[in-house]
Jmol script that loads the backbone (N, CA, C; Angstrom):
load data "model"
ATOM      1  N   MET A   1       0.488  -0.778   0.042  1.00  0.00           N
ATOM      2  CA  MET A   1       0.169  -0.014   0.238  1.00  0.00           C
ATOM      3  C   MET A   1       1.070   1.032  -0.058  1.00  0.00           C
ATOM      4  N   VAL A   2       0.635   2.301  -0.937  1.00  0.00           N
ATOM      5  CA  VAL A   2       1.553   3.221  -0.694  1.00  0.00           C
ATOM      6  C   VAL A   2       0.613   4.118  -0.088  1.00  0.00           C
ATOM      7  N   LEU A   3       1.656   5.220   0.862  1.00  0.00           N
ATOM      8  CA  LEU A   3       0.978   6.608   1.085  1.00  0.00           C
ATOM      9  C   LEU A   3       1.205   8.074   0.871  1.00  0.00           C
ATOM     10  N   GLU A   4      -0.289   7.906   1.249  1.00  0.00           N
ATOM     11  CA  GLU A   4      -0.424   9.668   0.058  1.00  0.00           C
ATOM     12  C   GLU A   4       0.577  10.347   0.603  1.00  0.00           C
ATOM     13  N   GLN A   5       1.257  11.347  -0.347  1.00  0.00           N
ATOM     14  CA  GLN A   5       1.572  12.381   0.021  1.00  0.00           C
ATOM     15  C   GLN A   5       0.793  13.663   0.884  1.00  0.00           C
ATOM     16  N   LYS A   6       1.393  14.209   1.893  1.00  0.00           N
ATOM     17  CA  LYS A   6       0.674  14.752   2.298  1.00  0.00           C
ATOM     18  C   LYS A   6       1.205  16.109   2.023  1.00  0.00           C
ATOM     19  N   PHE A   7       2.193  16.302   2.298  1.00  0.00           N
ATOM     20  CA  PHE A   7       2.623  18.168   1.622  1.00  0.00           C
ATOM     21  C   PHE A   7       3.729  17.447   0.674  1.00  0.00           C
ATOM     22  N   PRO A   8       3.147  18.721   0.014  1.00  0.00           N
ATOM     23  CA  PRO A   8       4.402  18.795  -1.238  1.00  0.00           C
ATOM     24  C   PRO A   8       5.990  19.098  -0.534  1.00  0.00           C
ATOM     25  N   ARG A   9       6.899  19.095  -1.683  1.00  0.00           N
ATOM     26  CA  ARG A   9       8.344  18.691  -1.709  1.00  0.00           C
ATOM     27  C   ARG A   9       8.403  20.765  -1.445  1.00  0.00           C
ATOM     28  N   ILE A  10       8.845  21.628  -0.818  1.00  0.00           N
ATOM     29  CA  ILE A  10       9.234  23.041  -0.970  1.00  0.00           C
ATOM     30  C   ILE A  10      10.949  23.230  -0.381  1.00  0.00           C
ATOM     31  N   THR A  11      10.995  24.239  -1.623  1.00  0.00           N
ATOM     32  CA  THR A  11      12.554  24.445  -1.081  1.00  0.00           C
ATOM     33  C   THR A  11      12.395  25.304   0.936  1.00  0.00           C
ATOM     34  N   LEU A  12      13.466  25.983   1.565  1.00  0.00           N
ATOM     35  CA  LEU A  12      13.680  25.573   2.154  1.00  0.00           C
ATOM     36  C   LEU A  12      12.969  27.659   2.389  1.00  0.00           C
ATOM     37  N   GLU A  13      13.052  28.314   1.357  1.00  0.00           N
ATOM     38  CA  GLU A  13      12.843  29.545   1.124  1.00  0.00           C
ATOM     39  C   GLU A  13      11.544  29.361   1.539  1.00  0.00           C
ATOM     40  N   ALA A  14      11.129  28.707  -0.035  1.00  0.00           N
ATOM     41  CA  ALA A  14       9.486  28.602   0.395  1.00  0.00           C
ATOM     42  C   ALA A  14       9.018  28.206   1.592  1.00  0.00           C
ATOM     43  N   ALA A  15       9.113  27.420   2.589  1.00  0.00           N
ATOM     44  CA  ALA A  15       9.046  27.336   3.778  1.00  0.00           C
ATOM     45  C   ALA A  15       8.787  27.864   4.705  1.00  0.00           C
ATOM     46  N   ARG A  16       9.696  29.678   4.569  1.00  0.00           N
ATOM     47  CA  ARG A  16       9.937  30.453   5.015  1.00  0.00           C
ATOM     48  C   ARG A  16       8.465  31.328   4.907  1.00  0.00           C
ATOM     49  N   VAL A  17       8.819  31.365   3.877  1.00  0.00           N
ATOM     50  CA  VAL A  17       7.962  32.685   2.874  1.00  0.00           C
ATOM     51  C   VAL A  17       6.474  31.701   3.337  1.00  0.00           C
ATOM     52  N   ASN A  18       5.780  30.586   3.208  1.00  0.00           N
ATOM     53  CA  ASN A  18       4.818  29.989   3.432  1.00  0.00           C
ATOM     54  C   ASN A  18       3.979  30.408   5.008  1.00  0.00           C
ATOM     55  N   ALA A  19       5.983  30.638   6.136  1.00  0.00           N
ATOM     56  CA  ALA A  19       5.545  30.649   7.056  1.00  0.00           C
ATOM     57  C   ALA A  19       5.261  32.173   7.317  1.00  0.00           C
ATOM     58  N   HIS A  20       5.000  33.145   6.088  1.00  0.00           N
ATOM     59  CA  HIS A  20       4.164  34.382   6.544  1.00  0.00           C
ATOM     60  C   HIS A  20       5.896  35.156   7.426  1.00  0.00           C
ATOM     61  N   LEU A  21       7.171  34.547   7.157  1.00  0.00           N
ATOM     62  CA  LEU A  21       8.216  35.362   8.183  1.00  0.00           C
ATOM     63  C   LEU A  21       8.931  35.631   7.313  1.00  0.00           C
ATOM     64  N   SER A  22      10.060  37.049   7.544  1.00  0.00           N
ATOM     65  CA  SER A  22      11.044  37.647   6.462  1.00  0.00           C
ATOM     66  C   SER A  22      12.142  36.555   6.802  1.00  0.00           C
ATOM     67  N   GLN A  23      13.252  37.119   5.936  1.00  0.00           N
ATOM     68  CA  GLN A  23      14.775  36.086   6.441  1.00  0.00           C
ATOM     69  C   GLN A  23      15.279  37.224   7.965  1.00  0.00           C
ATOM     70  N   LYS A  24      14.898  38.491   8.476  1.00  0.00           N
ATOM     71  CA  LYS A  24      15.588  38.623   9.280  1.00  0.00           C
ATOM     72  C   LYS A  24      14.518  38.019  10.767  1.00  0.00           C
ATOM     73  N   ASP A  25      13.236  38.204  10.487  1.00  0.00           N
ATOM     74  CA  ASP A  25      12.879  37.538  11.247  1.00  0.00           C
ATOM     75  C   ASP A  25      13.004  36.281  11.332  1.00  0.00           C
ATOM     76  N   ALA A  26      13.062  35.124  10.772  1.00  0.00           N
ATOM     77  CA  ALA A  26      13.655  33.430  10.635  1.00  0.00           C
ATOM     78  C   ALA A  26      14.415  33.248  11.493  1.00  0.00           C
ATOM     79  N   ALA A  27      15.871  34.417  10.874  1.00  0.00           N
ATOM     80  CA  ALA A  27      17.145  34.161  11.524  1.00  0.00           C
ATOM     81  C   ALA A  27      17.123  34.471  13.253  1.00  0.00           C
ATOM     82  N   ARG A  28      16.005  35.315  13.490  1.00  0.00           N
ATOM     83  CA  ARG A  28      16.146  36.011  14.989  1.00  0.00           C
ATOM     84  C   ARG A  28      15.849  34.632  15.556  1.00  0.00           C
ATOM     85  N   MET A  29      14.570  34.560  15.261  1.00  0.00           N
ATOM     86  CA  MET A  29      14.189  32.854  15.999  1.00  0.00           C
ATOM     87  C   MET A  29      14.840  31.524  15.628  1.00  0.00           C
ATOM     88  N   LEU A  30      15.379  31.654  15.071  1.00  0.00           N
ATOM     89  CA  LEU A  30      15.987  30.657  14.459  1.00  0.00           C
ATOM     90  C   LEU A  30      17.711  30.312  15.613  1.00  0.00           C
ATOM     91  N   GLY A  31      17.888  32.087  15.763  1.00  0.00           N
ATOM     92  CA  GLY A  31      18.807  32.342  16.838  1.00  0.00           C
ATOM     93  C   GLY A  31      19.967  32.334  15.940  1.00  0.00           C
ATOM     94  N   ILE A  32      20.233  32.263  14.098  1.00  0.00           N
ATOM     95  CA  ILE A  32      20.973  32.548  13.798  1.00  0.00           C
ATOM     96  C   ILE A  32      21.229  33.964  12.522  1.00  0.00           C
ATOM     97  N   ASN A  33      22.817  34.399  12.354  1.00  0.00           N
ATOM     98  CA  ASN A  33      22.606  35.739  11.732  1.00  0.00           C
ATOM     99  C   ASN A  33      21.640  35.409  10.107  1.00  0.00           C
ATOM    100  N   PRO A  34      21.717  36.514   9.908  1.00  0.00           N
ATOM    101  CA  PRO A  34      20.568  36.769   8.384  1.00  0.00           C
ATOM    102  C   PRO A  34      21.045  36.218   7.125  1.00  0.00           C
ATOM    103  N   ALA A  35      22.225  36.519   7.704  1.00  0.00           N
ATOM    104  CA  ALA A  35      23.615  36.051   6.335  1.00  0.00           C
ATOM    105  C   ALA A  35      23.792  34.793   6.233  1.00  0.00           C
ATOM    106  N   THR A  36      23.627  33.600   7.668  1.00  0.00           N
ATOM    107  CA  THR A  36      23.590  31.875   7.391  1.00  0.00           C
ATOM    108  C   THR A  36      22.658  31.885   6.898  1.00  0.00           C
ATOM    109  N   LEU A  37      21.276  32.593   7.384  1.00  0.00           N
ATOM    110  CA  LEU A  37      19.850  31.464   6.485  1.00  0.00           C
ATOM    111  C   LEU A  37      19.910  32.029   5.065  1.00  0.00           C
ATOM    112  N   ALA A  38      20.767  32.960   4.897  1.00  0.00           N
ATOM    113  CA  ALA A  38      20.478  32.880   4.065  1.00  0.00           C
ATOM    114  C   ALA A  38      21.131  32.257   2.387  1.00  0.00           C
ATOM    115  N   ASN A  39      22.923  31.645   3.315  1.00  0.00           N
ATOM    116  CA  ASN A  39      23.673  30.598   2.956  1.00  0.00           C
ATOM    117  C   ASN A  39      22.655  29.336   2.837  1.00  0.00           C
ATOM    118  N   TYR A  40      21.845  28.986   3.634  1.00  0.00           N
ATOM    119  CA  TYR A  40      20.983  28.106   3.472  1.00  0.00           C
ATOM    120  C   TYR A  40      20.064  27.582   2.375  1.00  0.00           C
ATOM    121  N   GLU A  41      19.199  29.038   2.296  1.00  0.00           N
ATOM    122  CA  GLU A  41      18.105  29.528   1.753  1.00  0.00           C
ATOM    123  C   GLU A  41      18.751  29.013   0.030  1.00  0.00           C
ATOM    124  N   SER A  42      20.111  29.196  -0.017  1.00  0.00           N
ATOM    125  CA  SER A  42      20.505  29.377  -1.471  1.00  0.00           C
ATOM    126  C   SER A  42      21.266  28.296  -2.158  1.00  0.00           C
ATOM    127  N   GLY A  43      21.816  27.603  -0.602  1.00  0.00           N
ATOM    128  CA  GLY A  43      22.250  26.073  -1.370  1.00  0.00           C
ATOM    129  C   GLY A  43      23.663  25.876  -0.880  1.00  0.00           C
ATOM    130  N   LYS A  44      24.233  27.518  -0.170  1.00  0.00           N
ATOM    131  CA  LYS A  44      25.680  27.413   0.079  1.00  0.00           C
ATOM    132  C   LYS A  44      26.064  26.770   0.791  1.00  0.00           C
ATOM    133  N   THR A  45      25.435  26.969   1.794  1.00  0.00           N
ATOM    134  CA  THR A  45      25.633  25.984   2.925  1.00  0.00           C
ATOM    135  C   THR A  45      24.521  24.927   3.633  1.00  0.00           C
ATOM    136  N   ILE A  46      24.502  23.490   3.652  1.00  0.00           N
ATOM    137  CA  ILE A  46      23.098  22.844   4.298  1.00  0.00           C
ATOM    138  C   ILE A  46      23.772  23.509   5.973  1.00  0.00           C
ATOM    139  N   PRO A  47      22.552  23.319   6.582  1.00  0.00           N
ATOM    140  CA  PRO A  47      22.115  23.318   7.578  1.00  0.00           C
ATOM    141  C   PRO A  47      22.431  21.747   8.595  1.00  0.00           C
ATOM    142  N   GLN A  48      22.632  21.813   9.922  1.00  0.00           N
ATOM    143  CA  GLN A  48      22.850  20.496  10.318  1.00  0.00           C
ATOM    144  C   GLN A  48      21.426  20.278  10.595  1.00  0.00           C
ATOM    145  N   TRP A  49      21.630  19.079  11.520  1.00  0.00           N
ATOM    146  CA  TRP A  49      19.839  18.255  11.766  1.00  0.00           C
ATOM    147  C   TRP A  49      18.801  18.727  12.607  1.00  0.00           C
ATOM    148  N   ASP A  50      19.985  19.195  13.610  1.00  0.00           N
ATOM    149  CA  ASP A  50      19.052  19.908  15.077  1.00  0.00           C
ATOM    150  C   ASP A  50      19.014  21.620  14.244  1.00  0.00           C
ATOM    151  N   MET A  51      19.904  22.583  13.209  1.00  0.00           N
ATOM    152  CA  MET A  51      18.719  23.178  13.147  1.00  0.00           C
ATOM    153  C   MET A  51      17.929  23.296  12.319  1.00  0.00           C
ATOM    154  N   VAL A  52      17.917  22.219  10.988  1.00  0.00           N
ATOM    155  CA  VAL A  52      16.203  21.299   9.832  1.00  0.00           C
ATOM    156  C   VAL A  52      15.535  21.472  11.202  1.00  0.00           C
ATOM    157  N   HIS A  53      15.643  20.790  12.157  1.00  0.00           N
ATOM    158  CA  HIS A  53      14.570  20.844  13.195  1.00  0.00           C
ATOM    159  C   HIS A  53      13.671  21.754  13.855  1.00  0.00           C
ATOM    160  N   LYS A  54      14.852  22.769  14.643  1.00  0.00           N
ATOM    161  CA  LYS A  54      14.200  24.370  15.038  1.00  0.00           C
ATOM    162  C   LYS A  54      13.083  24.370  13.365  1.00  0.00           C
ATOM    163  N   MET A  55      13.834  24.306  12.525  1.00  0.00           N
ATOM    164  CA  MET A  55      13.371  24.920  11.193  1.00  0.00           C
ATOM    165  C   MET A  55      11.473  24.892  11.013  1.00  0.00           C
ATOM    166  N   GLU A  56      11.714  23.748  11.242  1.00  0.00           N
ATOM    167  CA  GLU A  56      10.375  22.832  10.948  1.00  0.00           C
ATOM    168  C   GLU A  56       9.799  23.732  11.967  1.00  0.00           C
ATOM    169  N   LYS A  57       9.727  23.317  13.166  1.00  0.00           N
ATOM    170  CA  LYS A  57       9.117  24.013  14.428  1.00  0.00           C
ATOM    171  C   LYS A  57       8.702  25.584  14.020  1.00  0.00           C
ATOM    172  N   VAL A  58       9.773  26.408  13.203  1.00  0.00           N
ATOM    173  CA  VAL A  58       9.329  27.821  13.407  1.00  0.00           C
ATOM    174  C   VAL A  58       8.425  27.782  12.152  1.00  0.00           C
ATOM    175  N   TYR A  59       8.671  26.974  11.074  1.00  0.00           N
ATOM    176  CA  TYR A  59       8.380  27.472   9.955  1.00  0.00           C
ATOM    177  C   TYR A  59       6.847  26.209   9.654  1.00  0.00           C
ATOM    178  N   GLY A  60       6.626  25.405  10.814  1.00  0.00           N
ATOM    179  CA  GLY A  60       6.089  24.410  10.794  1.00  0.00           C
ATOM    180  C   GLY A  60       5.106  23.866  10.303  1.00  0.00           C
ATOM    181  N   PHE A  61       6.269  22.987   9.329  1.00  0.00           N
ATOM    182  CA  PHE A  61       6.021  22.558   8.065  1.00  0.00           C
ATOM    183  C   PHE A  61       7.527  21.267   8.391  1.00  0.00           C
ATOM    184  N   PRO A  62       6.730  19.993   7.398  1.00  0.00           N
ATOM    185  CA  PRO A  62       7.774  19.054   8.295  1.00  0.00           C
ATOM    186  C   PRO A  62       9.134  18.713   7.464  1.00  0.00           C
ATOM    187  N   ALA A  63      10.214  18.522   8.382  1.00  0.00           N
ATOM    188  CA  ALA A  63      11.572  19.028   7.834  1.00  0.00           C
ATOM    189  C   ALA A  63      11.955  17.511   5.964  1.00  0.00           C
ATOM    190  N   ASP A  64      10.471  17.038   6.519  1.00  0.00           N
ATOM    191  CA  ASP A  64      11.070  15.357   5.391  1.00  0.00           C
ATOM    192  C   ASP A  64      10.603  16.550   3.757  1.00  0.00           C
ATOM    193  N   PHE A  65       9.434  17.414   3.944  1.00  0.00           N
ATOM    194  CA  PHE A  65       9.502  17.457   2.439  1.00  0.00           C
ATOM    195  C   PHE A  65      10.477  18.857   2.579  1.00  0.00           C
ATOM    196  N   ILE A  66      11.241  19.444   2.824  1.00  0.00           N
ATOM    197  CA  ILE A  66      12.460  20.905   2.803  1.00  0.00           C
ATOM    198  C   ILE A  66      13.333  20.355   1.983  1.00  0.00           C
ATOM    199  N   ILE A  67      13.008  20.941   0.793  1.00  0.00           N
ATOM    200  CA  ILE A  67      14.195  20.610   0.544  1.00  0.00           C
ATOM    201  C   ILE A  67      15.916  21.993   0.659  1.00  0.00           C
ATOM    202  N   LEU A  68      16.741  20.728   1.057  1.00  0.00           N
ATOM    203  CA  LEU A  68      17.790  21.661   1.079  1.00  0.00           C
ATOM    204  C   LEU A  68      18.926  22.142   1.014  1.00  0.00           C
ATOM    205  N   SER A  69      18.663  21.510  -0.381  1.00  0.00           N
ATOM    206  CA  SER A  69      20.267  22.035  -1.378  1.00  0.00           C
ATOM    207  C   SER A  69      19.328  22.018  -2.584  1.00  0.00           C
ATOM    208  N   ARG A  70      19.610  23.463  -3.509  1.00  0.00           N
ATOM    209  CA  ARG A  70      19.220  23.593  -4.648  1.00  0.00           C
ATOM    210  C   ARG A  70      19.412  22.322  -5.830  1.00  0.00           C
ATOM    211  N   ASP A  71      20.249  21.717  -5.501  1.00  0.00           N
ATOM    212  CA  ASP A  71      20.909  20.477  -6.133  1.00  0.00           C
ATOM    213  C   ASP A  71      19.979  18.904  -6.352  1.00  0.00           C
ATOM    214  N   SER A  72      19.554  19.059  -4.898  1.00  0.00           N
ATOM    215  CA  SER A  72      17.748  18.613  -5.111  1.00  0.00           C
ATOM    216  C   SER A  72      16.484  18.889  -5.462  1.00  0.00           C
ATOM    217  N   LEU A  73      16.491  19.782  -6.117  1.00  0.00           N
ATOM    218  CA  LEU A  73      15.597  20.131  -7.460  1.00  0.00           C
ATOM    219  C   LEU A  73      15.098  19.736  -8.709  1.00  0.00           C
TER     220      LEU A  73
END
end "model"
wireframe off; spacefill off
backbone 0.3
color backbone group
């Protein structure tokens, strides 16, 4: 039996935007510099799993469906 996917796969930036957060506000809530968040969103760097789980909570979107790298598109 194939389980139906409940959430679409979206980029990290889209998850933030869908949560109605600016990059500055999201970075503050995550405890990181806005430039670090910009690097994550651009795929320049990949966040550690503990940060991904923080993002999941802040953005209200399951981490399993967030694309963390532009190479994954």
